[in-house]
C-alpha positions in Angstrom: 5.9 -8.6 20.8 3.3 -7.4 18.6 3.1 -8.8 15.1 2.8 -6.7 12.1 2.6 -8.4 9.1 4.0 -6.3 6.0 2.6 -8.0 2.5 4.2 -7.3 -0.8 6.0 -4.8 1.1 9.0 -4.2 -1.5 11.5 -1.5 0.7 9.1 -2.1 3.7 8.3 1.8 3.5 5.2 1.5 4.7 6.4 -0.9 8.1 9.2 1.3 8.8 7.6 3.4 11.4 6.0 0.2 13.3 9.8 -1.4 12.6 11.6 1.7 14.1 9.0 1.9 17.5 10.0 -1.9 18.3 7.3 -3.6 16.8 8.1 -7.3 14.9 7.7 -6.7 11.7 7.7 -9.4 8.9 7.8 -8.3 5.7 6.8 -10.7 3.0 7.5 -9.8 -0.5 8.9 -11.0 -3.5 11.4 -12.5 -4.4 12.2 -14.2 -0.8 8.4 -14.7 -0.4 5.4 -15.1 -2.4 2.0 -14.1 -0.9 0.3 -16.4 -3.0 1.8 -19.6 -1.6 -0.8 -21.3 0.7 1.6 -22.9 2.4 3.3 -19.5 3.3 0.0 -18.1 4.5 -0.7 -20.6 6.7 2.1 -20.0 8.8 1.6 -16.4 8.8 -1.8 -16.8 10.0 -0.6 -18.9 12.9 1.9 -16.0 13.7 -1.6 -14.6 15.3 0.0 -10.9 13.9 -1.7 -7.7 15.8 -2.1 -5.8 12.4 -1.5 -6.2 8.6 -0.3 -3.8 5.7 -0.9 -4.9 2.5 0.4 -3.1 -1.1 -0.3 -6.0 -3.7 1.1 -4.9 -7.1 -0.3 -2.6 -9.0 0.7 -3.7 -12.9 -2.5 -5.0 -13.9 -4.5 -2.5 -12.3 -3.0 0.9 -13.1 -4.6 3.5 -15.4 -1.1 4.2 -16.7 -0.6 0.5 -18.2 -0.5 2.3 -21.8 2.6 1.1 -22.9 2.7 -2.4 -21.9 4.3 -5.4 -24.4 2.0 -8.1 -22.7 -1.8 -7.3 -22.4 -3.9 -6.1 -19.1 -4.7 -9.7 -17.3 -6.8 -8.6 -14.2 -7.4 -12.5 -13.2 -3.3 -12.3 -12.6 -3.4 -8.9 -10.8 -6.4 -10.2 -8.3 -4.0 -13.0 -7.5 -1.9 -11.4 -5.0 -4.8 -9.2 -3.8 -6.8 -12.6 -3.5 -4.2 -14.1 -1.1 -3.8 -10.8 0.9 -7.1 -10.9 2.2 -7.5 -14.6 2.5 -4.5 -14.0 5.4 -6.5 -10.8 6.8 -10.1 -12.6 6.7 -8.3 -16.0 8.1 -6.7 -14.0 10.8 -10.2 -12.6 11.8 -12.3 -15.9 11.0 -12.0 -16.8 14.4 -14.5 -18.9 17.1 -15.5 -16.6 20.2 -18.1 -15.6 22.8 -21.3 -14.3 21.0 -21.1 -11.0 23.5 -17.2 -9.9 22.5 -17.1 -7.2 19.7 -13.4 -7.4 19.0 -11.5 -9.2 16.4 -7.8 -10.7 16.7 -6.6 -7.9 14.1 -6.2 -4.5 15.6 -6.2 -2.9 12.3 -5.7 -3.6 8.5 -5.1 -2.0 5.3 -4.6 -2.7 2.0 -3.0 0.1 -0.7 -3.2 0.9 -4.2 -3.3 3.7 -6.6 -6.7 5.6 -7.0 -6.6 6.0 -10.7 -6.6 1.9 -11.5 -9.7 -0.9 -11.7 -9.0 -2.4 -8.8 -11.8 0.2 -7.5 -13.9 -2.0 -9.8 -13.5 -4.9 -7.8 -13.0 -3.8 -4.1 -15.9 -0.6 -4.3 -15.0 2.7 -3.0 -12.0 3.3 -0.7 -12.1 3.8 2.9 -9.5 6.9 2.2 -7.6 8.6 -0.1 -4.5 10.6 -0.5 -1.8 12.1 -2.4 1.6 12.3 -0.9 1.9 16.4 -0.7 -1.2 16.0 1.7 1.3 14.7 4.4 4.0 16.8 3.8 5.9 14.9 1.0 5.8 17.2 -2.3 4.9 14.9 -5.0 1.5 13.8 -6.3 0.6 9.9 -6.8 -3.6 10.0 -5.6 -3.6 6.0 -3.6 -6.2 4.2 -2.4 -6.6 2.2 1.1 -9.3 -0.3 1.8 -9.8 -1.9 5.1 -10.4 -1.2 8.8 -8.2 1.0 10.1 -8.3 4.9 12.0 -7.8 7.7 9.3 -4.4 9.4 9.7 -4.2 13.3 9.6 -3.8 14.8 6.9 -1.4 17.9 7.4 -1.1 19.3 3.5 1.9 21.2 2.1 1.5 22.1 -1.0 3.3 21.8 -3.9 5.1 25.0 -5.1 4.8 26.5 -8.6 7.8 24.6 -9.8 7.2 21.2 -8.0 3.9 21.2 -9.9 5.6 22.0 -13.3 8.0 19.4 -12.5 4.4 17.0 -13.0 3.4 16.1 -16.3 -0.3 16.0 -17.6 -2.3 13.0 -19.0 -4.5 14.3 -21.6 -6.1 10.9 -21.6 -7.6 11.2 -17.9 -7.4 14.9 -18.2 -5.9 15.2 -14.7 -2.2 15.3 -13.2 -1.8 11.4 -12.8 2.3 11.3 -13.2 4.2 12.4 -11.0 7.6 14.2 -10.4 10.5 13.6 -12.4 12.1 10.3 -11.7 15.0 11.8 -10.3 13.3 13.5 -7.6 11.1 10.3 -6.3 13.0 9.0 -3.5 16.4 9.5 -4.0 17.2 7.4 -1.1 16.6 4.6 -3.5 18.7 6.0 -6.7 20.7 3.1 -8.1 18.8 0.3 -6.0 15.5 1.1 -7.4 13.9 1.6 -11.3 11.6 4.7 -11.8 8.7 2.4 -11.0 9.9 0.7 -8.0 10.9 4.4 -6.5 7.3 5.2 -7.1 5.7 2.4 -5.8 7.7 3.4 -2.2 5.1 4.5 0.4 5.6 8.1 1.1 7.4 8.9 4.6 4.8 11.7 5.9 1.5 9.1 5.1 3.9 6.3 6.9 4.6 8.2 9.9 1.1 9.4 9.9 -0.8 6.0 9.6 1.2 4.8 12.4 0.6 7.7 14.5 -3.0 6.8 13.8 -3.3 2.7 14.3 -0.5 1.8 17.2 
């Protein structure tokens, strides 16, 4: 059975289509698993996974971090990013015949908000999207880095009412915040706070990504 690692996966929403399709999805996320643990990283590499999805916390990278009680710490933020990349790269660092043109991972992708500092570390993203471009009517510009097939966008424009619910961040000069918290993944109301719901992968994108990378 093909193993898909879902690193820092939270609710497992990005990897859900793979799980539903019968893949062996391993969601590695706090509080049960800390991807920064070197022993855990080695155990994950030893699984010889088919593919890896990674969504390291954006807390320290996000431009929306304007009222935090603790100062931004990019070194702390990069700890999880480094750990995810270490697993990814370690899976691909293999000895093989020189003529061979494939590597063990079929694909890998790392996700974070587009409006943040991670671009300063990883460079231009491979792919960017808003949830409404995959049929989910809200805004959350998201960036992906990695090696994967681009999912096919099927935009459903937000209605005037939905746009009204979004608020403008005057500092950024763009609609950066998203629908009011109760409108974001209501299925998680009561189990996740606003930040948690905002971090859930939009289902339309998750399905499209799965269909492009199986």
